[in-house]
DSSP file (Angstrom, degrees, kcal/mol; ACC not computed):
  #  RESIDUE AA STRUCTURE BP1 BP2  ACC     N-H-->O    O-->H-N    N-H-->O    O-->H-N    TCO  KAPPA ALPHA  PHI   PSI    X-CA   Y-CA   Z-CA
    1    1 A X              0   0    0      0, 0.0     2,-0.2     0, 0.0     0, 0.0   0.000 360.0 360.0 360.0 153.1   30.2  -44.0    5.6
    2    2 A X        -     0   0    0      1,-0.1     2,-0.0     2,-0.0     0, 0.0  -0.562 360.0-111.6 -83.2 142.3   28.5  -41.7    3.1
    3    3 A X     >  -     0   0    0     -2,-0.2     4,-2.3     1,-0.1     5,-0.2  -0.335  23.3-120.2 -67.3 154.9   29.5  -41.7   -0.5
    4    4 A X  H  > S+     0   0    0      1,-0.2     4,-2.4     2,-0.2     5,-0.1   0.865 113.4  52.6 -64.8 -36.2   31.2  -38.5   -1.8
    5    5 A X  H  > S+     0   0    0      2,-0.2     4,-2.2     1,-0.2    -1,-0.2   0.886 110.5  47.3 -69.0 -37.7   28.4  -37.9   -4.3
    6    6 A X  H  > S+     0   0    0      2,-0.2     4,-2.6     1,-0.2    -2,-0.2   0.913 112.5  49.5 -67.8 -42.2   25.7  -38.2   -1.7
    7    7 A X  H  X S+     0   0    0     -4,-2.3     4,-2.4     1,-0.2    -2,-0.2   0.905 111.5  49.5 -62.6 -41.3   27.6  -35.9    0.6
    8    8 A X  H  X S+     0   0    0     -4,-2.4     4,-2.4     2,-0.2    -2,-0.2   0.885 111.2  48.9 -64.8 -40.2   28.1  -33.4   -2.3
    9    9 A X  H  X S+     0   0    0     -4,-2.2     4,-2.4     2,-0.2    -2,-0.2   0.911 112.4  48.0 -66.4 -42.1   24.4  -33.5   -3.1
   10   10 A X  H  X S+     0   0    0     -4,-2.6     4,-2.3     2,-0.2    -2,-0.2   0.900 112.7  48.9 -65.3 -39.9   23.4  -32.9    0.5
   11   11 A X  H  X S+     0   0    0     -4,-2.4     4,-2.2     2,-0.2    -2,-0.2   0.901 111.3  49.4 -65.8 -40.9   25.8  -30.1    0.8
   12   12 A X  H  X S+     0   0    0     -4,-2.4     4,-2.3     2,-0.2    -2,-0.2   0.893 110.6  51.3 -64.7 -39.7   24.5  -28.5   -2.4
   13   13 A X  H  X S+     0   0    0     -4,-2.4     4,-2.6     2,-0.2    -2,-0.2   0.924 110.5  47.8 -63.3 -44.9   20.9  -28.9   -1.1
   14   14 A X  H  X S+     0   0    0     -4,-2.3     4,-2.4     1,-0.2    -2,-0.2   0.884 111.7  50.5 -64.1 -38.7   21.8  -27.2    2.2
   15   15 A X  H  X S+     0   0    0     -4,-2.2     4,-2.1     2,-0.2    -1,-0.2   0.908 111.6  47.9 -65.3 -41.2   23.6  -24.3    0.3
   16   16 A X  H  X S+     0   0    0     -4,-2.3     4,-2.4     2,-0.2    -2,-0.2   0.910 111.7  49.9 -65.5 -42.0   20.5  -23.8   -1.9
   17   17 A X  H  X S+     0   0    0     -4,-2.6     4,-2.4     1,-0.2    -2,-0.2   0.904 110.7  49.5 -63.9 -40.8   18.2  -23.8    1.1
   18   18 A X  H  X S+     0   0    0     -4,-2.4     4,-2.2     1,-0.2    -1,-0.2   0.890 110.8  50.9 -64.9 -38.5   20.4  -21.3    2.9
   19   19 A X  H  X S+     0   0    0     -4,-2.1     4,-2.3     2,-0.2    -2,-0.2   0.904 110.5  48.1 -64.7 -41.6   20.4  -19.1   -0.3
   20   20 A X  H  X S+     0   0    0     -4,-2.4     4,-2.5     2,-0.2    -2,-0.2   0.925 112.0  49.1 -65.0 -44.7   16.6  -19.3   -0.6
   21   21 A X  H  X S+     0   0    0     -4,-2.4     4,-2.3     1,-0.2    -2,-0.2   0.890 111.6  49.6 -62.9 -38.9   16.1  -18.4    3.1
   22   22 A X  H  X S+     0   0    0     -4,-2.2     4,-2.5     2,-0.2    -1,-0.2   0.916 110.8  49.6 -64.6 -43.6   18.5  -15.5    2.8
   23   23 A X  H  X S+     0   0    0     -4,-2.3     4,-2.3     1,-0.2    -2,-0.2   0.907 111.9  48.2 -62.9 -42.1   16.7  -14.2   -0.3
   24   24 A X  H  X S+     0   0    0     -4,-2.5     4,-2.7     2,-0.2     5,-0.2   0.917 111.3  50.2 -65.1 -43.0   13.3  -14.4    1.4
   25   25 A X  H  X S+     0   0    0     -4,-2.3     4,-2.2     1,-0.2    -2,-0.2   0.913 112.0  47.2 -62.8 -42.7   14.6  -12.6    4.5
   26   26 A X  H  X S+     0   0    0     -4,-2.5     4,-2.3     2,-0.2    -1,-0.2   0.899 112.4  50.1 -66.0 -39.7   16.1   -9.8    2.4
   27   27 A X  H  X S+     0   0    0     -4,-2.3     4,-2.7     2,-0.2    -2,-0.2   0.937 111.9  47.1 -63.1 -46.9   12.9   -9.4    0.4
   28   28 A X  H  X S+     0   0    0     -4,-2.7     4,-2.3     1,-0.2    -1,-0.2   0.881 111.6  51.4 -64.2 -37.4   10.8   -9.3    3.5
   29   29 A X  H  X S+     0   0    0     -4,-2.2     4,-1.8    -5,-0.2    -1,-0.2   0.929 113.0  44.7 -64.1 -45.2   13.1   -6.7    5.1
   30   30 A X  H  X S+     0   0    0     -4,-2.3     4,-2.1     1,-0.2    -2,-0.2   0.902 113.2  51.0 -65.9 -40.6   13.0   -4.5    2.0
   31   31 A X  H  X S+     0   0    0     -4,-2.7     4,-2.3     1,-0.2    -2,-0.2   0.893 108.5  51.8 -64.4 -39.8    9.2   -4.8    1.7
   32   32 A X  H  X S+     0   0    0     -4,-2.3     4,-2.3     1,-0.2    -1,-0.2   0.888 108.6  51.2 -64.4 -38.7    8.7   -3.9    5.4
   33   33 A X  H  X S+     0   0    0     -4,-1.8     4,-2.2     2,-0.2    -1,-0.2   0.899 109.9  50.0 -64.7 -40.0   10.9   -0.8    4.9
   34   34 A X  H  X S+     0   0    0     -4,-2.1     4,-2.3     2,-0.2    -2,-0.2   0.908 111.4  48.4 -64.1 -41.3    8.8    0.2    1.9
   35   35 A X  H  X S+     0   0    0     -4,-2.3     4,-2.5     2,-0.2    -2,-0.2   0.878 110.1  51.8 -67.7 -36.8    5.6   -0.3    3.8
   36   36 A X  H  X S+     0   0    0     -4,-2.3     4,-2.2     2,-0.2    -1,-0.2   0.909 110.4  48.8 -63.5 -41.6    6.9    1.7    6.7
   37   37 A X  H  X S+     0   0    0     -4,-2.2     4,-2.1     2,-0.2    -2,-0.2   0.910 111.9  48.8 -64.5 -42.2    7.8    4.6    4.3
   38   38 A X  H  X S+     0   0    0     -4,-2.3     4,-2.6     1,-0.2    -2,-0.2   0.902 110.2  51.7 -63.7 -41.0    4.3    4.4    2.8
   39   39 A X  H  X S+     0   0    0     -4,-2.5     4,-2.3     2,-0.2    -1,-0.2   0.890 107.7  52.2 -64.2 -39.3    2.7    4.5    6.3
   40   40 A X  H  < S+     0   0    0     -4,-2.2     4,-0.2     1,-0.2    -1,-0.2   0.912 112.7  45.2 -62.7 -41.7    4.7    7.5    7.2
   41   41 A X  H >< S+     0   0    0     -4,-2.1     3,-0.7     1,-0.2    -2,-0.2   0.891 113.0  51.2 -67.2 -38.4    3.5    9.3    4.0
   42   42 A X  H 3< S+     0   0    0     -4,-2.6    -2,-0.2     1,-0.2    -1,-0.2   0.884 120.6  31.8 -67.5 -39.7    0.0    8.2    4.6
   43   43 A X  T 3< S+     0   0    0     -4,-2.3    -1,-0.2    -5,-0.2    -2,-0.2   0.130  89.7 127.0-107.6  19.9   -0.2    9.4    8.2
   44   44 A X    X>  -     0   0    0     -3,-0.7     4,-0.7    -4,-0.2     3,-0.6  -0.419  64.7-127.5 -78.0 155.6    2.1   12.4    8.0
   45   45 A X  H 3> S+     0   0    0      1,-0.2     4,-1.2     2,-0.2     3,-0.2   0.725 101.4  74.9 -71.9 -22.3    0.9   15.8    9.2
   46   46 A X  H 3> S+     0   0    0      1,-0.2     4,-0.6     2,-0.2    -1,-0.2   0.869 102.1  38.5 -59.6 -38.0    2.0   17.3    5.9
   47   47 A X  H <> S+     0   0    0     -3,-0.6     4,-1.8    -6,-0.2    -1,-0.2   0.664 101.7  72.4 -89.6 -17.0   -1.1   15.8    4.1
   48   48 A X  H  X S+     0   0    0     -4,-0.7     4,-2.0     1,-0.2    -2,-0.2   0.895  95.7  52.5 -64.1 -39.3   -3.5   16.4    7.0
   49   49 A X  H  X S+     0   0    0     -4,-1.2     4,-2.0     1,-0.2    -1,-0.2   0.889 108.0  50.9 -64.4 -39.0   -3.6   20.1    6.3
   50   50 A X  H  X S+     0   0    0     -4,-0.6     4,-2.1     1,-0.2    -1,-0.2   0.882 108.4  52.3 -66.7 -37.9   -4.4   19.6    2.7
   51   51 A X  H  X S+     0   0    0     -4,-1.8     4,-2.2     2,-0.2    -1,-0.2   0.906 109.1  49.4 -64.9 -41.5   -7.3   17.3    3.5
   52   52 A X  H  X S+     0   0    0     -4,-2.0     4,-2.1     1,-0.2    -1,-0.2   0.895 110.2  51.0 -64.8 -39.8   -8.8   19.8    5.9
   53   53 A X  H  X S+     0   0    0     -4,-2.0     4,-2.2     2,-0.2    -1,-0.2   0.901 109.7  50.3 -63.5 -40.8   -8.5   22.6    3.2
   54   54 A X  H  X S+     0   0    0     -4,-2.1     4,-2.3     2,-0.2    -2,-0.2   0.904 109.8  50.2 -64.1 -41.7  -10.2   20.3    0.7
   55   55 A X  H  X S+     0   0    0     -4,-2.2     4,-2.2     1,-0.2    -1,-0.2   0.902 110.8  49.3 -64.3 -40.5  -13.1   19.6    3.0
   56   56 A X  H  X S+     0   0    0     -4,-2.1     4,-2.2     1,-0.2    -1,-0.2   0.899 110.9  49.8 -66.3 -40.1  -13.6   23.3    3.8
   57   57 A X  H  X S+     0   0    0     -4,-2.2     4,-2.2     2,-0.2    -2,-0.2   0.896 110.5  50.8 -64.4 -40.2  -13.6   24.1    0.1
   58   58 A X  H  X S+     0   0    0     -4,-2.3     4,-1.7     1,-0.2    -2,-0.2   0.915 112.9  44.3 -65.6 -43.4  -16.2   21.4   -0.6
   59   59 A X  H  X S+     0   0    0     -4,-2.2     4,-2.0     2,-0.2    -1,-0.2   0.872 112.7  52.3 -70.8 -35.3  -18.6   22.5    2.1
   60   60 A X  H  X S+     0   0    0     -4,-2.2     4,-1.8    -5,-0.2    -2,-0.2   0.912 111.7  45.2 -67.1 -41.7  -18.2   26.2    1.2
   61   61 A X  H  X S+     0   0    0     -4,-2.2     4,-1.6     1,-0.2    -1,-0.2   0.835 112.1  52.5 -71.9 -31.1  -19.0   25.6   -2.5
   62   62 A X  H  < S+     0   0    0     -4,-1.7    -1,-0.2    -5,-0.2    -2,-0.2   0.870 112.8  44.4 -71.3 -36.1  -22.0   23.3   -1.6
   63   63 A X  H  < S+     0   0    0     -4,-2.0    -2,-0.2     1,-0.2     3,-0.2   0.843 113.1  51.5 -74.5 -33.8  -23.5   26.0    0.7
   64   64 A X  H  < S+     0   0    0     -4,-1.8     2,-0.4     1,-0.2    -2,-0.2   0.869 119.7  25.4 -74.6 -37.1  -22.9   28.8   -1.7
   65   65 A X  S  < S-     0   0    0     -4,-1.6    -1,-0.2    -5,-0.1     3,-0.1  -0.936  75.4-142.7-136.1 110.9  -24.5   27.3   -4.8
   66   66 A X        -     0   0    0     -2,-0.4     2,-0.1    -3,-0.2    -3,-0.1  -0.326  34.9 -96.5 -69.6 155.8  -27.2   24.6   -4.7
   67   67 A X        -     0   0    0     -5,-0.1     2,-0.2     1,-0.1    -1,-0.1  -0.433  40.7-107.9 -72.1 144.5  -27.2   21.9   -7.3
   68   68 A X        -     0   0    0     -2,-0.1     2,-0.5    -3,-0.1    -1,-0.1  -0.500  29.5-122.1 -73.0 140.0  -29.4   22.4  -10.3
   69   69 A X        -     0   0    0     -2,-0.2     3,-0.1     1,-0.2    -1,-0.1  -0.729  11.8-153.7 -84.1 121.7  -32.4   20.1  -10.5
   70   70 A X  S    S+     0   0    0     -2,-0.5     2,-1.0     1,-0.2    -1,-0.2   0.813  91.0  60.0 -67.0 -27.0  -32.4   18.0  -13.7
   71   71 A X    >   +     0   0    0      1,-0.2     3,-1.4     3,-0.1    -1,-0.2  -0.752  66.0 172.3 -98.9  86.7  -36.2   17.8  -13.5
   72   72 A X  T 3   +     0   0    0     -2,-1.0    -1,-0.2     1,-0.3    -2,-0.1   0.713  69.7  67.6 -69.7 -21.5  -37.1   21.5  -13.7
   73   73 A X  T 3  S-     0   0    0     -3,-0.1    -1,-0.3     2,-0.1     3,-0.1   0.527 113.5-111.3 -80.3  -3.8  -40.8   20.8  -14.0
   74   74 A X  S <  S+     0   0    0     -3,-1.4     2,-0.2     1,-0.3    -2,-0.1   0.300  71.7 136.5  96.4  -9.0  -41.0   19.4  -10.5
   75   75 A X        -     0   0    0      1,-0.0     2,-0.6     2,-0.0    -1,-0.3  -0.506  45.7-144.8 -72.2 137.8  -41.6   15.8  -11.3
   76   76 A X        -     0   0    0     -2,-0.2     2,-0.4    -3,-0.1    -1,-0.0  -0.916  20.5-176.6-105.3 120.9  -39.6   13.4   -9.3
   77   77 A X              0   0    0     -2,-0.6    -6,-0.0     1,-0.1    -2,-0.0  -0.943 360.0 360.0-120.7 141.2  -38.6   10.3  -11.2
   78   78 A X              0   0    0     -2,-0.4    -1,-0.1     0, 0.0    -2,-0.0   0.378 360.0 360.0-113.8 360.0  -36.7    7.3   -9.9
C-alpha cells in the first residue's frame, strides 16, 4: 500500500498539473479571441474605403505636381 505522504504528494502534483493545463487553455482561448478580433478589424470593409481614398489622393497629387529635382544644374549624381 502507498504511504499517506506519497499519496498526498501525488495528489498535489496532479492538482497542480490540472491547474497549469487549465490556465494554458484559458490563455490560448483568450488569445485566439483577440487575434480573431484583430483579423476582423484588419480585413473589415470599413477600412477598405479609406485605403482606396488614400491611394487616389496619392496618385492625384503625384500627377498634378512633379517632384523638384535636387540637382537643378542637370548633373546626375549617385
